N, C-alpha and C positions, 0 to 999 in steps of 0.2 A: 502424449502431453500437447496441449494448444499451443497455438504459436504466441510467442510473448508479445507483449505489448511494446510498442516503441514509445519512448519519451516524447516524441512529437507528434503523437496520434490525436487528432482535433477532438476524437471522443471524450479525451479528459478534459477538456475545457468545462464538460458539463457537471464535472464532481462540484459539490458544494463543500463547505468547511465541515457541516454537520455529517454529512455523508462520509467524509474521509475519516473524521473522528470515530464514526462507528466502525469502520473498516480497520482502524488501529486497534480498537478494543476486540476485534474478530482475530486479527494476527496475533494479539498477546494471548488470547485464549488458545486458539490451535497452535501456536508456536511452544507453549509449555511443555508438553510431552517430548517435544525435541529439543528442549534446553535452549529453544529461543527467546529471548527476553529482551524488549526495548522498553523498559519502564518510563523512560523519557521521551519517548517518540510522540511526536504531537504535530499537529497542523502548526506551521510556524507563521502564516499569514502572508508570505511572500509568493510572489508568482514570477515564472518565467514565460513569457509569451502567453500569457491567460490561464497558466496551470498552476494550480496550487504545489507548493512544496512541503514534503514532510520533513520534519526535524529528526533526523538520524542521518547527519551527513548532508542535510539539504537534498534530499533524492526526491525523484518525481513521485507522482501518485503512480506511475506505470510502473515502478519497482516494488511498491506496495502490493499492487494488484498481482504483479507476477509471483511475488513471494507468497501470497495468498493463494494463487492457483495451484502452487507446489504442494503447499500444506492441504489443500481440499483432496488434491489427487492422491497423497500418502496417505489419507484417512480412509480413502475409500478401499486401499489396498488391503 
């Protein structure tokens, strides 16, 4: 497994709302076989220190990317 992203990683400031929305769609698709469903997850428009928040508990994009990394890894096994 790769090293998880930290919520304060400056790289996360480069993600736009359309990109994060696309990542959420990927999370929904990749998560289905594992029973992971966040139908209400969406970019909430709020930011913390320039980083977008995702609306499933106002988490950071880092959490979304870390979840996707785990699901992608699981798909390769």
